[in-house]
DSSP file (Angstrom, degrees, kcal/mol; ACC not computed):
  #  RESIDUE AA STRUCTURE BP1 BP2  ACC     N-H-->O    O-->H-N    N-H-->O    O-->H-N    TCO  KAPPA ALPHA  PHI   PSI    X-CA   Y-CA   Z-CA
    1    1 A M              0   0    0      0, 0.0     2,-0.3     0, 0.0     0, 0.0   0.000 360.0 360.0 360.0 137.0   50.0   12.9  -26.2
    2    2 A T        -     0   0    0      1,-0.1     2,-0.1    40,-0.0    68,-0.0  -0.568 360.0-112.4 -86.9 147.9   47.8   10.5  -28.2
    3    3 A A        -     0   0    0     -2,-0.3     2,-0.3     1,-0.1    68,-0.1  -0.403  32.7-144.8 -71.4 141.2   45.4    8.2  -26.4
    4    4 A L        -     0   0    0     37,-0.1     2,-0.6    -2,-0.1    37,-0.2  -0.755  13.8-117.0 -99.7 150.0   46.4    4.5  -26.7
    5    5 A T  E     -A   40   0A   0     35,-3.0    35,-2.2    -2,-0.3     2,-0.4  -0.802  28.4-148.2 -92.5 129.3   44.0    1.7  -26.9
    6    6 A E  E     -AB  39  82A   0     76,-2.4    76,-2.6    -2,-0.6     2,-0.5  -0.767  10.0-167.2 -99.0 140.0   44.2   -0.8  -24.0
    7    7 A V  E     -AB  38  81A   0     31,-2.1    31,-2.7    -2,-0.4     2,-0.6  -0.973  13.9-144.6-125.7 116.0   43.5   -4.3  -24.4
    8    8 A E  E     -A   37   0A   0     72,-3.1     2,-0.4    -2,-0.5    29,-0.2  -0.669  19.0-165.3 -85.2 116.4   43.0   -6.4  -21.2
    9    9 A L  E     +A   36   0A   0     27,-3.6    27,-2.5    -2,-0.6     2,-0.4  -0.848   9.1 179.4-104.2 137.8   44.5  -10.0  -21.7
   10   10 A Y  E     -AC  35  18A   0      8,-0.9     8,-2.3    -2,-0.4     2,-0.4  -0.994  12.0-169.6-142.3 139.4   43.6  -12.7  -19.3
   11   11 A F  E     + C   0  17A   0     23,-1.6     2,-0.4    -2,-0.4     6,-0.2  -0.952  13.8 165.8-136.1 118.1   44.6  -16.5  -19.1
   12   12 A L  E >>  - C   0  16A   0      4,-3.2     3,-2.3    -2,-0.4     4,-1.9  -0.919  48.7-113.9-130.4 100.6   43.0  -19.0  -16.8
   13   13 A K  T 34 S-     0   0    0     -2,-0.4     4,-0.1     1,-0.3    -2,-0.0  -0.027  93.5  -3.6 -53.6 123.6   44.2  -22.4  -18.1
   14   14 A G  T 34 S+     0   0    0      1,-0.1    -1,-0.3     2,-0.0     3,-0.1   0.438 133.1  58.3  83.4   0.0   41.3  -24.4  -19.4
   15   15 A K  T <4 S+     0   0    0     -3,-2.3    38,-2.6     1,-0.3     2,-0.4   0.669 109.6   3.0-127.0 -66.3   38.6  -21.8  -18.4
   16   16 A I  E  <  +CD  12  52A   0     -4,-1.9    -4,-3.2    36,-0.2     2,-0.3  -0.997  55.2 173.4-139.2 131.6   39.2  -18.3  -20.0
   17   17 A E  E     +CD  11  51A   0     34,-2.5    34,-3.3    -2,-0.4     2,-0.4  -0.973   4.9 174.5-143.8 136.3   41.8  -16.9  -22.5
   18   18 A R  E     +CD  10  50A   0     -8,-2.3    -8,-0.9    -2,-0.3     2,-0.3  -0.973  25.1 153.9-135.6 117.5   41.9  -13.5  -24.1
   19   19 A W  E     - D   0  49A   0     30,-1.4    30,-2.9    -2,-0.4     2,-0.5  -0.946  46.0-105.3-148.8 163.7   45.0  -13.0  -26.1
   20   20 A I  E     - D   0  48A   0     -2,-0.3    28,-0.2    28,-0.2     3,-0.1  -0.800  22.6-173.3 -99.1 125.4   46.6  -11.1  -29.1
   21   21 A R  E    S-     0   0A   0     26,-1.3     2,-0.3    -2,-0.5    -1,-0.2   0.870  73.6  -8.8 -81.4 -41.5   47.1  -13.3  -32.3
   22   22 A F  E    S+ D   0  47A   0     25,-0.7    25,-2.3    92,-0.1    -1,-0.4  -0.976  86.2  92.0-153.4 162.4   48.9  -10.6  -34.1
   23   23 A G        -     0   0    0     -2,-0.3    23,-0.2    23,-0.3    -3,-0.0  -0.553  60.9-104.1 129.7 163.8   49.8   -6.9  -33.8
   24   24 A A        -     0   0    0     21,-0.4    17,-0.3    -2,-0.2    22,-0.0  -0.723  31.0-158.9-124.9  81.7   52.5   -4.8  -32.3
   25   25 A P        -     0   0    0      0, 0.0    15,-0.3     0, 0.0     3,-0.1  -0.134  13.1-143.5 -57.6 159.0   51.6   -3.2  -29.0
   26   26 A V  S    S+     0   0    0     13,-3.3     2,-0.3     1,-0.3    14,-0.2   0.636  82.4   6.4 -97.7 -19.8   53.7   -0.1  -28.1
   27   27 A N  E     -E   39   0A   0     12,-1.2    12,-2.4     2,-0.0     2,-0.3  -0.983  62.2-159.0-155.3 163.2   53.7   -1.1  -24.4
   28   28 A E  E     -E   38   0A   0     -2,-0.3     2,-0.4    10,-0.2    10,-0.2  -0.985   5.3-165.7-147.6 142.7   52.6   -3.9  -22.1
   29   29 A R  E     -E   37   0A   0      8,-2.6     8,-3.1    -2,-0.3     2,-0.7  -0.996  15.0-140.7-126.6 124.7   51.8   -3.9  -18.4
   30   30 A T  E     -E   36   0A   0     -2,-0.4     6,-0.2     6,-0.2     3,-0.1  -0.810  17.6-179.9 -93.9 126.7   51.5   -7.0  -16.2
   31   31 A L        -     0   0    0      4,-2.0     2,-0.3    -2,-0.7     5,-0.2   0.864  66.0 -32.9 -81.8 -49.6   48.7   -6.7  -13.6
   32   32 A D  S    S-     0   0    0      3,-1.5    -1,-0.3     0, 0.0     0, 0.0  -0.855  81.6 -69.1-162.6-174.8   49.1  -10.1  -12.0
   33   33 A R  S    S+     0   0    0     -2,-0.3     3,-0.1     1,-0.2    -3,-0.0   0.662 133.6  32.6 -68.2 -16.8   50.0  -13.6  -13.0
   34   34 A R  S    S+     0   0    0      1,-0.1   -23,-1.6   -24,-0.1     2,-0.4   0.610 112.5  66.1-109.8 -27.7   46.9  -14.0  -15.0
   35   35 A R  E     +A   10   0A   0    -25,-0.2    -4,-2.0     2,-0.0    -3,-1.5  -0.849  48.1 163.1-114.5 136.3   46.2  -10.4  -16.3
   36   36 A R  E     -AE   9  30A   0    -27,-2.5   -27,-3.6    -2,-0.4     2,-0.5  -0.980  24.2-142.8-136.4 155.4   48.1   -8.2  -18.6
   37   37 A V  E     -AE   8  29A   0     -8,-3.1    -8,-2.6    -2,-0.4     2,-0.4  -0.986  12.3-161.1-120.9 131.2   47.2   -4.9  -20.6
   38   38 A A  E     -AE   7  28A   0    -31,-2.7   -31,-2.1    -2,-0.5     2,-0.5  -0.886   9.3-149.8-101.9 135.7   48.6   -4.4  -24.1
   39   39 A Y  E     -AE   6  27A   0    -12,-2.4   -13,-3.3    -2,-0.4   -12,-1.2  -0.918  11.1-166.7-108.2 131.5   48.6   -0.8  -25.4
   40   40 A F  E     -A    5   0A   0    -35,-2.2   -35,-3.0    -2,-0.5     3,-0.1  -0.932  20.2-118.5-124.3 142.7   48.3   -0.1  -29.1
   41   41 A A    >   -     0   0    0     -2,-0.4     3,-1.9   -17,-0.3    27,-0.3  -0.300  47.3 -82.0 -71.9 156.5   49.0    3.2  -31.0
   42   42 A P  T 3  S+     0   0    0      0, 0.0    27,-0.2     0, 0.0    28,-0.2  -0.397 120.4  21.7 -59.9 134.4   46.2    4.9  -32.9
   43   43 A G  T 3  S+     0   0    0     25,-3.0     2,-0.2     1,-0.3    26,-0.1   0.507  88.6 138.5  80.6   5.4   45.8    3.2  -36.3
   44   44 A S    <   -     0   0    0     -3,-1.9    24,-2.8    25,-0.1     2,-0.5  -0.573  45.7-142.3 -79.6 139.6   47.5   -0.1  -35.2
   45   45 A I  E     + F   0  67A   0     -2,-0.2   -21,-0.4    22,-0.2     2,-0.3  -0.910  28.9 164.8-108.4 133.2   45.8   -3.3  -36.5
   46   46 A F  E     - F   0  66A   0     20,-2.7    20,-2.9    -2,-0.5     2,-0.4  -0.985  34.4-130.4-143.8 156.9   45.6   -6.3  -34.2
   47   47 A A  E     -DF  22  65A   0    -25,-2.3   -26,-1.3    -2,-0.3   -25,-0.7  -0.907  21.4-164.9-102.8 132.1   43.7   -9.7  -33.8
   48   48 A F  E     -DF  20  64A   0     16,-2.9    16,-2.5    -2,-0.4     2,-0.4  -0.997   3.1-162.1-118.6 127.8   42.1  -10.3  -30.4
   49   49 A V  E     -DF  19  63A   0    -30,-2.9   -30,-1.4    -2,-0.4     2,-0.4  -0.865   6.2-173.8-109.5 133.2   41.0  -14.0  -29.6
   50   50 A R  E     +DF  18  62A   0     12,-3.0    12,-1.7    -2,-0.4     2,-0.4  -0.981   9.3 169.2-133.8 128.3   38.5  -14.6  -26.7
   51   51 A W  E     -DF  17  61A   0    -34,-3.3   -34,-2.5    -2,-0.4     2,-0.3  -0.981   7.4-178.1-136.0 147.5   37.7  -18.2  -25.7
   52   52 A A  E     +DF  16  60A   0      8,-2.5     7,-3.1    -2,-0.4     8,-2.0  -0.996   4.0 175.9-147.8 141.8   35.8  -19.5  -22.7
   53   53 A S  E     - F   0  58A   0    -38,-2.6     2,-0.2    -2,-0.3     5,-0.2  -0.925   9.5-169.0-139.8 161.8   35.0  -23.0  -21.6
   54   54 A N  E >   - F   0  57A   0      3,-2.8     3,-2.1    -2,-0.3    -2,-0.0  -0.776  54.5 -70.7-136.8-175.0   33.4  -24.9  -18.7
   55   55 A G  T 3  S+     0   0    0      1,-0.3     3,-0.1    -2,-0.2   -40,-0.0   0.596 130.1  51.0 -58.2 -18.2   33.2  -28.5  -17.6
   56   56 A Y  T 3  S-     0   0    0      1,-0.3     2,-0.3     0, 0.0    -1,-0.3   0.464 119.4 -90.1-103.6   3.0   30.9  -29.4  -20.5
   57   57 A G  E <  S-F   54   0A   0     -3,-2.1    -3,-2.8     0, 0.0    -1,-0.3  -0.866  75.2  -1.0 135.8-162.3   33.0  -27.8  -23.3
   58   58 A T  E     +F   53   0A   0     -2,-0.3    -5,-0.3    -5,-0.2     3,-0.1  -0.460  41.6 176.7 -66.0 130.9   33.4  -24.5  -25.2
   59   59 A L  E     +     0   0A   0     -7,-3.1     2,-0.3     1,-0.4    -6,-0.2   0.816  69.7   8.7 -94.5 -45.7   31.2  -21.7  -24.2
   60   60 A A  E     +F   52   0A   0     -8,-2.0    -8,-2.5     2,-0.0    -1,-0.4  -0.999  52.6 175.6-144.2 140.2   32.5  -19.0  -26.5
   61   61 A S  E     +F   51   0A   0     -2,-0.3    32,-2.5   -10,-0.2     2,-0.3  -0.980  23.0 144.4-137.7 123.0   35.0  -18.7  -29.4
   62   62 A R  E     -FG  50  92A   0    -12,-1.7   -12,-3.0    -2,-0.4     2,-0.3  -0.983  26.3-163.4-160.1 158.3   35.5  -15.4  -31.2
   63   63 A I  E     -FG  49  91A   0     28,-2.0    28,-2.3    -2,-0.3     2,-0.4  -0.989   7.4-164.6-143.9 136.4   38.2  -13.5  -32.9
   64   64 A D  E     -FG  48  90A   0    -16,-2.5   -16,-2.9    -2,-0.3     2,-0.6  -0.988  10.9-154.2-123.7 128.8   38.1   -9.8  -33.8
   65   65 A I  E     -FG  47  89A   0     24,-2.2    23,-2.2    -2,-0.4    24,-1.5  -0.922  33.0-178.9 -96.4 115.4   40.5   -8.1  -36.1
   66   66 A L  E     -FG  46  87A   0    -20,-2.9   -20,-2.7    -2,-0.6     2,-0.5  -0.823  31.6-142.0-129.4 149.2   40.5   -4.5  -35.0
   67   67 A C  E     -FG  45  86A   0     19,-2.8    19,-2.7    -2,-0.3   -22,-0.2  -0.971  33.7-121.4-114.1 125.5   42.0   -1.0  -35.9
   68   68 A A  E     - G   0  85A   0    -24,-2.8   -25,-3.0    -2,-0.5    17,-0.2  -0.455  37.6-113.7 -68.3 132.7   42.9    1.0  -32.8
   69   69 A C        -     0   0    0     15,-0.6     2,-0.2   -27,-0.2   -25,-0.1  -0.293  17.6-132.9 -74.2 154.7   41.0    4.4  -33.0
   70   70 A K    >   -     0   0    0    -28,-0.2     3,-2.3     4,-0.1    -1,-0.1  -0.631  45.9 -74.4 -93.6 155.0   42.5    7.7  -33.4
   71   71 A S  T 3  S+     0   0    0      1,-0.3    -1,-0.1    -2,-0.2     3,-0.1  -0.385 120.2  10.5 -52.0 127.8   41.4   10.7  -31.2
   72   72 A G  T 3  S+     0   0    0      1,-0.3    -1,-0.3    -2,-0.1     2,-0.2   0.278 100.0 123.5  77.3   0.3   37.9   12.0  -32.2
   73   73 A E    <   -     0   0    0     -3,-2.3    -1,-0.3     1,-0.1     2,-0.1  -0.586  67.2-104.4 -82.7 151.2   37.2    9.0  -34.6
   74   74 A A        +     0   0    0     -2,-0.2     2,-0.3    -3,-0.1    -4,-0.1  -0.389  44.6 177.4 -62.2 144.0   34.1    6.7  -34.1
   75   75 A Y        -     0   0    0     -2,-0.1     2,-0.4    -6,-0.1    11,-0.2  -0.970  27.7-120.2-146.5 167.0   34.7    3.4  -32.7
   76   76 A S  E     -H   85   0A   0      9,-1.7     9,-2.3    -2,-0.3     2,-0.3  -0.836  32.2-117.2-105.7 143.1   32.8    0.3  -31.6
   77   77 A T  E     -     0   0A   0     -2,-0.4     7,-0.2     7,-0.2     5,-0.1  -0.648  32.9-176.9 -85.1 139.0   32.9   -0.9  -28.0
   78   78 A V  E >   -H   81   0A   0      3,-0.5     3,-1.8    -2,-0.3     2,-0.0  -0.999  36.2-102.5-130.3 132.5   34.5   -4.5  -27.6
   79   79 A P  T 3  S+     0   0    0      0, 0.0     3,-0.1     0, 0.0     5,-0.0  -0.369 107.5  19.8 -63.3 139.5   34.7   -6.1  -24.3
   80   80 A A  T 3  S+     0   0    0      1,-0.2   -72,-3.1   -73,-0.1     2,-0.5   0.317 105.5 103.5  86.6   1.1   38.2   -5.9  -22.7
   81   81 A I  E <   -BH   7  78A   0     -3,-1.8    -3,-0.5   -74,-0.2   -74,-0.2  -0.950  66.8-129.9-123.0 127.7   39.1   -3.0  -25.0
   82   82 A K  E    S-B    6   0A   0    -76,-2.6   -76,-2.4    -2,-0.5     2,-0.2  -0.953  84.2 -12.5-118.3 129.0   39.3    0.7  -23.8
   83   83 A P  E    S-     0   0A   0      0, 0.0     2,-0.3     0, 0.0    -5,-0.2  -0.923 109.5-103.6 -81.4 -23.6   37.9    2.8  -25.2
   84   84 A G  E     -     0   0A   0     -2,-0.2   -15,-0.6    -7,-0.2     2,-0.3  -0.970  25.9-122.7 163.8-168.5   37.2    0.8  -28.3
   85   85 A A  E     -GH  68  76A   0     -9,-2.3    -9,-1.7    -2,-0.3     2,-0.4  -0.975  31.5 -90.5-165.2 164.9   38.3    0.1  -32.0
   86   86 A E  E     -G   67   0A   0    -19,-2.7   -19,-2.8    -2,-0.3     2,-0.8  -0.695  44.1-135.6 -77.9 125.9   37.2    0.0  -35.4
   87   87 A I  E     +G   66   0A   0     -2,-0.4   -21,-0.2   -21,-0.2     3,-0.1  -0.790  31.5 168.6 -92.4 107.7   36.0   -3.6  -36.1
   88   88 A L  E    S+     0   0A   0    -23,-2.2     2,-0.3    -2,-0.8    38,-0.3   0.806  72.4   7.2 -79.6 -36.4   37.5   -4.9  -39.5
   89   89 A L  E     -G   65   0A   0    -24,-1.5   -24,-2.2    37,-0.1     2,-0.4  -0.995  59.9-174.9-150.2 139.8   36.4   -8.5  -38.9
   90   90 A R  E     +G   64   0A   0     -2,-0.3     2,-0.4   -26,-0.2   -26,-0.2  -0.977   6.1 179.8-136.3 128.6   34.4  -10.4  -36.4
   91   91 A A  E     -G   63   0A   0    -28,-2.3   -28,-2.0    -2,-0.4     2,-0.4  -0.994   5.1-169.3-134.0 130.5   34.0  -14.1  -36.3
   92   92 A V  E     +G   62   0A   0     -2,-0.4     4,-0.3   -30,-0.2   -30,-0.2  -0.937  53.0  41.3-120.8 136.8   32.0  -16.1  -33.7
   93   93 A G  S  > S-     0   0    0    -32,-2.5     4,-2.7    -2,-0.4     3,-0.4   0.368  86.2 -96.3  97.1 132.9   32.1  -19.9  -33.3
   94   94 A W  H  > S+     0   0    0      1,-0.2     4,-2.7     2,-0.2     5,-0.2   0.830 119.7  55.2 -53.1 -41.4   35.1  -22.2  -33.4
   95   95 A N  H  > S+     0   0    0      1,-0.2     4,-1.7     2,-0.2    -1,-0.2   0.938 111.8  43.4 -56.1 -52.7   34.7  -23.1  -37.1
   96   96 A N  H  > S+     0   0    0     -3,-0.4     4,-2.6    -4,-0.3    -1,-0.2   0.862 112.3  53.2 -55.1 -40.4   34.7  -19.6  -38.2
   97   97 A V  H  X S+     0   0    0     -4,-2.7     4,-2.7     1,-0.2     5,-0.2   0.915 108.3  50.8 -63.8 -37.9   37.7  -18.7  -35.8
   98   98 A Q  H  X S+     0   0    0     -4,-2.7     4,-1.7    -5,-0.3    -1,-0.2   0.900 106.7  53.3 -71.3 -31.7   39.6  -21.5  -37.3
   99   99 A R  H  X S+     0   0    0     -4,-1.7     4,-2.0    -5,-0.2    -2,-0.2   0.951 112.9  45.9 -59.4 -49.4   38.8  -20.1  -40.9
  100  100 A V  H  X S+     0   0    0     -4,-2.6     4,-2.8     1,-0.2     5,-0.3   0.973 110.9  51.1 -61.7 -50.8   40.2  -16.6  -39.8
  101  101 A L  H  X S+     0   0    0     -4,-2.7     4,-2.0     1,-0.3    -1,-0.2   0.841 110.1  49.7 -67.5 -28.4   43.2  -18.1  -38.2
  102  102 A R  H  X S+     0   0    0     -4,-1.7     4,-2.2    -5,-0.2    -1,-0.3   0.884 109.8  52.2 -66.6 -38.4   43.9  -20.1  -41.4
  103  103 A A  H  X S+     0   0    0     -4,-2.0     4,-1.9    -3,-0.3    -2,-0.2   0.928 109.9  48.5 -61.6 -46.7   43.5  -16.8  -43.3
  104  104 A I  H  X S+     0   0    0     -4,-2.8     4,-2.2     1,-0.2    -1,-0.2   0.916 111.7  49.5 -65.0 -42.6   46.1  -15.2  -41.0
  105  105 A D  H  X S+     0   0    0     -4,-2.0     4,-1.2    -5,-0.3    -1,-0.2   0.860 106.9  55.5 -66.3 -31.5   48.5  -18.1  -41.5
  106  106 A S  H  X S+     0   0    0     -4,-2.2     4,-0.8     2,-0.2    -2,-0.2   0.904 108.7  47.3 -66.0 -43.3   48.1  -17.8  -45.1
  107  107 A V  H ><>S+     0   0    0     -4,-1.9     5,-1.5     1,-0.2     3,-0.6   0.874 112.3  49.3 -60.7 -42.5   49.1  -14.1  -45.0
  108  108 A E  H ><5S+     0   0    0     -4,-2.2     3,-1.2     1,-0.2    -1,-0.2   0.736 101.0  62.1 -73.3 -20.8   52.1  -14.9  -42.9
  109  109 A S  H 3<5S+     0   0    0     -4,-1.2    -1,-0.2     1,-0.3    -2,-0.2   0.727 100.4  58.5 -78.5 -23.0   53.2  -17.8  -45.3
  110  110 A L  T <<5S-     0   0    0     -4,-0.8    -1,-0.3    -3,-0.6    -2,-0.2   0.456 124.0-109.1 -79.9  -3.5   53.6  -14.9  -47.9
  111  111 A G  T < 5S+     0   0    0     -3,-1.2     2,-0.5     1,-0.3    -3,-0.2   0.611  77.5 129.0  87.6  10.1   56.0  -13.3  -45.6
  112  112 A F      < -     0   0    0     -5,-1.5    -1,-0.3     2,-0.0    -2,-0.2  -0.829  62.2-123.8 -98.7 133.6   53.7  -10.4  -44.6
  113  113 A A    >>  -     0   0    0     -2,-0.5     3,-2.2     1,-0.1     4,-0.6  -0.624  25.2-132.7 -60.6 124.0   53.0   -9.4  -41.1
  114  114 A P  G >4 S+     0   0    0      0, 0.0     3,-1.0     0, 0.0    -1,-0.1   0.855 104.6  58.7 -63.1 -27.5   49.2   -9.5  -40.9
  115  115 A Q  G 34 S+     0   0    0      1,-0.2   -70,-0.2   -70,-0.1   -91,-0.1   0.672 103.6  54.4 -68.9 -14.7   49.0   -6.1  -39.2
  116  116 A D  G <4 S+     0   0    0     -3,-2.2    -1,-0.2     2,-0.1     2,-0.1   0.471  88.7  96.0 -97.1  -5.2   50.8   -4.6  -42.3
  117  117 A I  S << S-     0   0    0     -3,-1.0     5,-0.1    -4,-0.6    26,-0.0  -0.296  94.2 -68.6 -80.5 172.2   48.5   -5.8  -45.0
  118  118 A C    >>  -     0   0    0      1,-0.1     3,-1.6    -2,-0.1     4,-0.6  -0.374  40.5-142.5 -53.8 120.7   45.6   -3.9  -46.6
  119  119 A P  H 3> S+     0   0    0      0, 0.0     4,-1.2     0, 0.0     3,-0.5   0.763  97.9  70.3 -66.1 -18.1   42.8   -3.5  -43.9
  120  120 A D  H 3> S+     0   0    0      1,-0.2     4,-2.2     2,-0.2     5,-0.1   0.733  86.1  66.4 -65.3 -24.7   40.3   -4.1  -46.6
  121  121 A H  H <> S+     0   0    0     -3,-1.6     4,-2.5     2,-0.2    -1,-0.2   0.910 101.0  47.9 -67.0 -39.4   41.4   -7.7  -46.9
  122  122 A W  H  X S+     0   0    0     -4,-0.6     4,-2.0    -3,-0.5    -1,-0.2   0.859 109.6  52.4 -73.7 -30.4   40.1   -8.3  -43.3
  123  123 A R  H  X S+     0   0    0     -4,-1.2     4,-2.1     2,-0.2    -1,-0.2   0.859 108.6  52.7 -63.3 -37.3   36.7   -6.6  -44.2
  124  124 A H  H  X S+     0   0    0     -4,-2.2     4,-2.8     2,-0.2     5,-0.3   0.957 108.9  47.4 -65.8 -49.9   36.5   -8.9  -47.2
  125  125 A I  H  X S+     0   0    0     -4,-2.5     4,-2.7     1,-0.2     5,-0.3   0.926 111.0  52.5 -56.4 -39.7   37.1  -12.1  -45.1
  126  126 A H  H  X S+     0   0    0     -4,-2.0     4,-2.3   -38,-0.3    -1,-0.2   0.941 112.3  45.5 -61.9 -44.5   34.4  -10.9  -42.6
  127  127 A S  H  X S+     0   0    0     -4,-2.1     4,-1.5     1,-0.2    -1,-0.2   0.890 114.3  47.6 -67.2 -35.8   31.9  -10.3  -45.5
  128  128 A R  H  <>S+     0   0    0     -4,-2.8     5,-3.5     2,-0.2    -1,-0.2   0.848 111.0  50.2 -75.1 -30.6   32.6  -13.6  -47.1
  129  129 A L  H ><5S+     0   0    0     -4,-2.7     3,-1.7    -5,-0.3    -2,-0.2   0.910 110.1  50.7 -66.6 -40.7   32.4  -15.5  -43.8
  130  130 A A  H 3<5S+     0   0    0     -4,-2.3    -2,-0.2     1,-0.3    -1,-0.2   0.814 112.9  49.0 -68.1 -28.3   28.9  -13.8  -43.1
  131  131 A A  T 3<5S-     0   0    0     -4,-1.5    -1,-0.3    -5,-0.2    -2,-0.2   0.343 115.5-116.4 -86.4   1.4   27.9  -14.9  -46.7
  132  132 A G  T < 5S+     0   0    0     -3,-1.7    -3,-0.2     1,-0.2    -2,-0.1   0.810  73.1 127.7  65.8  29.0   29.0  -18.5  -46.2
  133  133 A L      < -     0   0    0     -5,-3.5    -1,-0.2    -6,-0.1    -2,-0.1  -0.890  65.5-105.1-121.0 148.5   31.7  -18.2  -48.9
  134  134 A P        -     0   0    0      0, 0.0     2,-0.1     0, 0.0    -5,-0.0  -0.562  39.7-120.9 -72.0 138.4   35.3  -18.8  -49.0
  135  135 A P        -     0   0    0      0, 0.0   -10,-0.1     0, 0.0   -11,-0.0  -0.385  24.5-109.7 -75.8 151.7   37.4  -15.7  -49.0
  136  136 A R        -     0   0    0     -2,-0.1    -8,-0.1     1,-0.1   -11,-0.1  -0.568  41.6-108.8 -74.9 144.2   39.9  -15.0  -51.8
  137  137 A P        -     0   0    0      0, 0.0     2,-0.4     0, 0.0    -1,-0.1  -0.292  27.2-109.7 -69.9 156.3   43.4  -15.3  -50.7
  138  138 A Y        -     0   0    0    -35,-0.2     2,-0.3    -2,-0.1   -28,-0.0  -0.716  40.6-163.7 -82.4 142.2   45.7  -12.3  -50.3
  139  139 A T     >  -     0   0    0     -2,-0.4     4,-2.0     1,-0.1     3,-0.2  -0.834  33.7-114.3-125.5 156.7   48.3  -12.2  -52.9
  140  140 A R  H  > S+     0   0    0     -2,-0.3     4,-2.7     1,-0.2     5,-0.2   0.892 119.0  56.7 -59.8 -37.3   51.7  -10.4  -53.4
  141  141 A E  H  > S+     0   0    0      1,-0.2     4,-1.8     2,-0.2    -1,-0.2   0.853 105.7  48.3 -66.5 -34.6   50.0   -8.5  -56.2
  142  142 A R  H  > S+     0   0    0     -3,-0.2     4,-2.1     2,-0.2    -1,-0.2   0.879 111.9  50.9 -69.0 -37.6   47.2   -7.2  -54.0
  143  143 A H  H  X S+     0   0    0     -4,-2.0     4,-2.0     2,-0.2    -2,-0.2   0.911 110.0  48.5 -69.8 -42.8   49.7   -6.1  -51.5
  144  144 A Q  H  X S+     0   0    0     -4,-2.7     4,-1.7     2,-0.2    -1,-0.2   0.875 111.1  50.7 -55.5 -42.5   51.7   -4.3  -54.1
  145  145 A A  H  X S+     0   0    0     -4,-1.8     4,-2.5     1,-0.2    -2,-0.2   0.846 110.9  49.9 -67.4 -33.4   48.7   -2.6  -55.4
  146  146 A W  H  X S+     0   0    0     -4,-2.1     4,-2.0     1,-0.2    -2,-0.2   0.876 108.2  51.0 -74.6 -30.7   47.8   -1.6  -51.9
  147  147 A L  H  X S+     0   0    0     -4,-2.0     4,-1.7     2,-0.2    -1,-0.2   0.829 112.0  48.0 -69.4 -34.5   51.2   -0.2  -51.2
  148  148 A L  H  X S+     0   0    0     -4,-1.7     4,-2.5     2,-0.2    -2,-0.2   0.900 109.7  53.3 -69.4 -44.0   51.0    1.9  -54.4
  149  149 A R  H  X S+     0   0    0     -4,-2.5     4,-2.1     1,-0.2    -2,-0.2   0.895 109.9  46.6 -59.9 -38.9   47.6    3.1  -53.5
  150  150 A T  H  X S+     0   0    0     -4,-2.0     4,-1.3     2,-0.2    -1,-0.2   0.871 111.7  52.1 -68.5 -36.4   48.8    4.3  -50.0
  151  151 A R  H  < S+     0   0    0     -4,-1.7     4,-0.5     2,-0.2     3,-0.4   0.942 111.6  45.1 -65.8 -45.9   51.8    6.0  -51.6
  152  152 A V  H >< S+     0   0    0     -4,-2.5     3,-1.0     1,-0.2    -2,-0.2   0.891 113.4  51.3 -63.4 -43.5   49.6    7.9  -54.1
  153  153 A N  H 3< S+     0   0    0     -4,-2.1    -1,-0.2     1,-0.2    -2,-0.2   0.672 104.2  59.2 -68.3 -24.9   47.0    8.8  -51.3
  154  154 A S  T 3<        0   0    0     -4,-1.3    -1,-0.2    -3,-0.4    -2,-0.2   0.548 360.0 360.0 -86.4  -5.6   49.8   10.2  -49.1
  155  155 A K    <         0   0    0     -3,-1.0    -1,-0.2    -4,-0.5    -2,-0.2   0.510 360.0 360.0 -87.8 360.0   51.1   12.9  -51.5
């Protein structure tokens, strides 16, 4: 049996939120009314949002787009994720998180599930955000090229 990546989700209204923005868990388990665990198959891509606040405002806003690790692969540790995952994109701060959410919305507006597009696009957005530059949009042509590349590489 292959090991699944566990993501602990949490919701305490107005204080702490950890949720999946996109991705297809293979299973989910409810621990209590505030906590759930989502399980992802190796190679699955998903977005994990973490937000925390106190009486003075937002303490932390972050989004990570991750690829669940396969057995024996190297991975990075991320809070609330066991054992860890490959980080495709990491954004910290509400302005950067909003930019990533808009990029996800843009992919969805093309009719693609964000977890099914080329993983390199998420790396591209990460690099452009780090450089303070706007990311190039994902297009149908890029998606078609990626599908052709995966088909050629799988032969």
